[in-house]
C-alpha positions in Angstrom: -166.6 28.7 -168.3 -165.3 29.0 -164.6 -167.1 31.8 -162.2 -164.6 34.0 -160.2 -165.5 34.0 -156.6 -164.1 37.7 -156.2 -164.8 40.1 -159.2 -161.3 41.3 -160.0 -163.0 44.1 -162.0 -164.8 45.7 -159.3 -164.4 49.5 -158.6 -162.1 50.1 -155.9 -163.2 52.0 -152.7 -163.8 55.6 -153.3 -160.6 56.7 -151.7 -158.5 54.8 -154.2 -156.1 57.0 -156.2 -157.1 57.7 -159.9 -154.0 55.8 -160.8 -155.3 52.6 -159.0 -158.6 52.9 -161.0 -156.9 52.2 -164.1 -156.2 48.4 -164.8 -152.8 47.6 -165.2 -153.8 45.3 -168.4 -157.1 45.3 -170.3 -157.1 42.6 -173.0 -160.4 42.8 -175.0 -161.4 40.2 -177.7 -157.7 39.4 -178.9 -157.3 37.1 -181.8 -153.8 36.4 -183.4 -152.8 34.5 -186.4 -149.3 33.1 -187.6 -148.7 33.0 -191.4 -150.5 34.4 -194.4 -152.9 33.0 -197.0 -153.8 29.3 -196.9 -150.9 29.0 -194.3 -152.6 31.3 -192.1 -153.1 29.7 -188.6 -155.2 31.2 -185.7 -153.5 30.7 -182.4 -155.6 33.0 -179.9 -159.3 33.2 -180.0 -161.3 35.9 -178.7 -159.3 36.5 -175.4 -160.5 38.9 -172.7 -159.0 39.5 -169.3 -158.5 42.5 -166.8 -155.6 42.8 -164.2 -155.5 45.3 -161.6 -152.3 47.2 -160.3 -150.6 45.1 -157.7 -151.8 41.7 -158.6 -149.5 38.7 -159.3 -151.3 36.7 -162.0 -149.8 33.5 -163.1 -150.7 31.9 -166.4 -150.7 28.1 -166.8 -151.5 25.7 -169.7 -150.0 23.1 -172.0 -147.1 24.1 -174.3 -148.3 25.6 -177.5 -151.5 26.9 -175.9 -150.9 30.7 -176.8 -149.4 31.8 -173.3 -146.0 33.2 -174.6 -147.9 34.8 -177.7 -150.3 36.6 -175.5 -147.5 37.7 -173.0 -145.7 39.3 -176.0 -148.5 41.2 -177.4 -149.1 42.6 -173.9 -145.6 43.8 -173.8 -145.7 45.3 -177.5 -143.2 42.7 -178.6 -145.7 41.6 -181.4 -148.2 43.6 -183.6 -151.6 43.4 -182.1 -153.8 42.2 -185.2 -157.4 41.9 -183.9 -158.9 43.1 -180.6 -157.6 45.8 -178.1 -154.9 45.7 -175.4 -154.2 48.5 -172.7 -151.5 48.9 -170.6 -152.3 51.2 -167.8 -154.7 52.9 -170.1 -152.4 53.2 -173.1 -153.8 51.3 -176.2 -151.1 49.3 -177.8 -153.0 48.6 -181.2 -151.6 51.0 -184.0 -149.0 52.2 -181.4 -145.5 52.5 -183.1 -142.1 54.7 -183.2 -141.3 56.6 -179.9 -144.8 55.9 -178.3 -144.2 52.0 -178.5 -140.8 52.5 -177.2 -142.1 54.5 -174.3 -144.8 51.9 -173.5 -142.2 49.3 -173.3 -140.2 51.2 -170.9 -142.5 50.8 -168.0 -142.4 46.9 -168.5 -139.8 44.5 -167.0 -139.3 41.6 -169.4 -137.9 38.1 -168.2 -137.7 35.6 -170.9 -137.3 31.8 -171.0 -133.9 32.6 -172.9 -131.9 35.2 -170.8 -130.9 37.2 -173.7 -127.7 38.7 -172.0 -125.3 40.4 -174.0 -122.3 38.0 -174.3 -119.7 40.8 -174.3 -120.8 42.4 -171.1 -120.4 41.4 -167.4 -123.4 40.6 -165.1 -123.0 44.3 -163.8 -122.9 45.9 -167.1 -125.9 43.8 -168.5 -127.9 45.0 -165.5 -126.5 48.6 -166.1 -127.8 48.9 -169.5 -131.6 48.6 -168.3 -131.0 51.6 -166.0 -129.1 53.6 -168.6 -132.2 53.5 -170.7 -133.9 55.6 -168.0 -131.1 57.9 -167.4 -130.4 59.2 -163.7 -127.5 59.4 -161.2 -124.6 57.0 -161.8 -124.0 56.7 -158.1 -127.6 55.7 -157.6 -127.3 53.2 -160.5 -124.3 51.5 -158.9 -126.0 51.1 -155.6 -129.1 49.6 -157.1 -127.4 47.1 -159.2 -124.9 45.8 -156.5 -128.1 45.6 -154.4 -130.2 43.6 -156.5 -127.2 41.2 -157.7 -126.3 40.6 -154.3 -130.0 39.8 -153.2 -129.9 37.3 -156.0 -126.8 35.7 -154.7 -124.6 37.1 -157.4 -122.5 39.5 -155.3 -119.4 37.4 -156.3 -120.2 37.3 -159.8 -120.7 40.9 -160.6 -117.9 41.0 -163.2 -118.2 37.7 -164.8 -119.4 37.6 -168.2 -122.2 35.0 -169.3 -119.8 32.4 -170.5 -118.3 32.2 -167.1 -121.9 31.9 -165.4 -124.0 29.0 -165.0 -127.5 28.7 -166.5 -129.1 29.6 -163.3 -126.8 32.5 -162.7 -127.5 33.8 -166.0 -131.2 33.7 -165.4 -130.8 35.4 -162.4 -129.0 38.2 -164.0 -131.9 38.5 -166.6 -134.2 38.9 -163.7 -132.1 41.6 -162.0 -132.0 43.4 -165.3 -135.8 43.2 -165.5 -136.4 44.2 -161.9 -133.6 46.9 -161.2 -135.9 49.8 -162.5 -138.9 48.6 -160.5 -141.1 48.7 -163.3 -144.9 49.2 -163.2 -145.4 45.8 -164.9 -143.3 42.6 -165.0 -144.1 40.2 -168.0 -142.1 36.8 -167.2 -142.0 33.6 -169.2 -140.8 30.8 -167.0 -138.7 32.9 -164.7 -137.9 30.3 -162.3 -137.4 27.3 -164.5 -133.4 27.4 -164.5 -133.3 28.2 -160.6 -133.1 26.1 -157.6 -136.0 26.2 -155.1 -134.4 28.7 -152.8 -133.5 31.2 -155.3 -136.9 30.9 -157.1 -138.3 31.7 -153.8 -136.0 34.8 -153.3 -137.3 35.9 -156.9 -141.0 35.6 -156.2 -140.7 37.1 -152.6 -139.1 40.2 -154.5 -142.1 40.1 -156.9 -144.5 40.2 -153.6 -142.6 43.2 -152.5 -142.8 45.1 -155.7 -146.7 44.3 -155.9 -146.9 45.9 -152.5 -146.0 49.3 -154.2 -148.4 48.7 -157.0 -146.3 46.9 -159.4 -148.2 44.2 -161.6 -146.8 40.8 -162.6 -148.0 38.5 -165.5 -146.0 35.3 -165.1 -146.1 32.2 -167.6 -144.9 29.2 -165.7 -145.2 25.4 -165.1 -143.5 25.9 -161.9 -145.9 24.9 -159.1 -143.5 25.8 -156.5 -144.6 29.5 -156.9 -148.4 29.1 -157.1 -148.8 30.3 -153.8 -147.8 34.0 -154.5 -150.6 34.4 -157.2 -153.5 36.6 -156.5 -155.2 34.8 -159.6 -154.4 31.7 -161.7 -155.4 31.8 -165.3 -155.5 28.9 -167.4 -155.2 28.8 -171.2 -155.8 25.8 -173.5 -155.9 25.8 -177.3 -155.4 29.6 -177.6 -158.5 30.4 -175.2 -158.6 31.4 -171.6 -160.4 28.6 -169.9 -160.4 29.6 -166.3 -159.5 32.8 -164.3 -159.6 31.8 -160.7 -159.1 34.3 -157.7 -156.6 32.2 -155.6 -157.2 33.1 -152.1 -161.0 32.9 -152.4 -160.8 29.5 -154.2 -158.6 28.1 -151.6 -160.9 29.4 -149.0 -164.0 27.7 -150.7 -162.1 24.5 -151.1 -161.4 24.5 -147.4 -165.0 25.0 -146.6 -166.2 22.4 -148.9 -163.8 19.8 -147.5 -165.7 20.3 -144.1 -169.1 19.7 -145.5 -170.1 16.3 -145.4 -171.5 16.3 -148.8 -168.0 17.1 -150.3 -165.9 15.5 -147.3 -164.6 12.4 -149.7 -163.7 14.6 -152.7 -160.1 15.0 -153.8 -158.4 18.4 -153.7 -158.5 18.4 -157.6 -162.3 17.5 -157.5 -162.9 20.4 -154.7 -161.0 22.6 -156.9 -163.4 21.8 -159.9 -166.5 22.5 -157.8 -165.1 25.7 -156.2 -164.1 27.2 -159.6 -167.8 26.8 -160.6 -169.3 28.2 -157.6 -170.7 31.9 -157.3 -171.5 33.8 -154.1 -174.8 35.3 -153.5 -175.9 37.2 -150.5 -179.3 37.7 -149.0 -180.7 40.2 -146.5 -182.7 38.9 -143.4 -186.2 38.1 -144.6 -185.4 37.8 -148.0 -186.9 34.7 -150.1 -184.3 32.7 -151.8 -186.4 30.2 -153.6 -190.2 29.9 -153.7 -192.2 26.7 -153.5 -193.9 26.1 -157.1 -191.1 27.7 -158.9 -188.8 25.4 -161.4 -185.4 24.9 -159.8 -182.1 26.7 -161.3 -179.6 26.5 -158.5 -178.2 24.5 -155.7 -177.3 26.5 -152.4 -174.7 26.0 -149.7 -175.0 28.2 -146.7 -171.5 29.9 -146.0 -172.8 32.2 -143.4 -176.0 33.0 -141.5 -179.3 30.6 -141.6 -182.5 30.0 -143.3 -186.0 28.8 -142.7 -187.6 26.2 -144.9 -191.3 26.7 -145.2 -193.9 24.3 -146.8 -197.5 24.5 -147.9 -199.6 21.5 -148.5 -203.0 21.6 -149.9 -205.4 23.9 -147.8 -203.0 23.8 -144.8 -201.4 27.0 -143.7 -197.7 27.5 -144.7 -195.4 26.2 -141.7 -191.9 26.0 -141.0 -190.5 22.5 -141.5 -186.8 23.0 -141.1 -183.9 25.4 -140.0 -180.8 25.2 -141.7 -177.3 26.6 -141.0 -173.6 27.0 -141.9 -172.5 24.0 -144.0 -176.3 22.6 -144.8 -177.4 23.1 -148.4 -180.9 23.2 -150.2 -182.4 23.3 -153.6 -181.0 20.0 -154.7 -184.3 18.1 -155.0 -185.7 20.2 -157.9 -182.3 19.8 -159.7 -182.5 16.0 -159.4 -186.0 15.5 -160.2 -186.9 18.4 -162.7 -190.0 18.9 -160.6 -191.1 22.4 -159.0 -189.5 23.6 -155.8 -191.4 21.7 -153.1 -190.7 24.5 -150.5 -190.0 28.0 -150.0 -186.5 29.2 -148.4 -186.1 32.5 -146.7 -183.0 34.0 -145.0 -183.6 33.9 -141.3 -180.8 36.5 -140.8 -178.1 38.0 -143.5 -177.1 35.1 -145.2 -174.4 34.2 -147.8 -174.3 31.2 -150.1 -172.3 29.4 -152.7 -174.3 28.5 -155.5 -174.2 26.2 -158.5 -176.1 26.4 -161.7 -178.3 23.4 -162.4 -176.0 22.3 -165.2 -172.8 22.5 -163.1 -174.7 20.9 -160.2 -175.7 18.0 -162.3 -171.9 17.7 -163.8 -170.7 17.5 -160.3 -173.1 14.7 -159.5 -172.4 12.8 -162.4 -168.7 13.0 -162.1 -168.5 12.0 -158.3 -170.5 9.1 -157.1 -169.9 9.8 -153.3 -171.7 13.3 -154.0 -174.7 11.5 -155.3 -174.9 8.9 -152.6 -175.0 11.6 -150.0 -177.7 13.6 -152.2 -179.8 10.6 -152.2 -179.3 9.9 -148.5 -180.4 13.6 -147.7 -183.1 13.4 -150.0 -184.5 10.3 -148.5 -184.1 11.7 -144.8 -186.0 14.9 -145.9 -189.2 13.2 -147.1 
């Protein structure tokens, strides 16, 4: 299971408003089944995730992995069977009638199939979303025209779906979902039918909405829009397999690429290592590892420096090395299964990236260049 480098569930600063302290989406232990009796088939398995207001979270994974099923459960379009889903604090399990309708009203849905009403024009299809909320008709007209023009449909306001291309119909569906500026946007392949320029217009608008606290959960295979994501969640066989904070993961990969130990890694290999790394901080003077203890982690220095101390036989303990940014320690005990042969103390406030013993060994086994570099370093330190 991957380790997030930034904790997305961490409490916000004290000055944050009460609304921002409520997660936009809380999914806890969600299972889901299709069919009944002997034909019953489980498609979601114990999924848990939390998304904070203003995040743009992209969900990827193979077709049939359960992404759309989870998305529709969060949107209240399917009945939750097992587990808990809260949207801005409102529990969806057991919700029905007018309460469920109210919960859906704060969500903008964008589907793979645009689901436009064929008898209505582009303008009228978008207008329907506003009429469900009520309000001033003049304001409605201004907002409808503005969003359709932004999506390059100003010249198609009064065209019915049959007279629009597939990409144009999809843009009308996007406009319908966003015209109310909802608190939550749930999108299933929203840019699949769009050209690169129009797809970029859509995600740019999502970023603007995010700045106002709107949250987006997007199921997509479109790698052109990955750069807008706060996090990327990967789902395989009905299970969330990874949940990576994008900005921190990218920073970590760039840092690793400048470290000689990982210099020959491909971007994919760097990402695999970065996803498994955790951050640990130590104040000046704090012991990080102690001589004689069994090793459980590998450490890579991201900030600060450390002193390496060694005690042999009856000799007094002495400093044998000083390590700084981009250098590492703790690898010997993990490679040999012997006790730590030195003590490492933070010389000043020090930040490290760490790998557990299991993840470290997996990285060594998977990448020959890493093993060669480690053996070279181990030889030089003898």
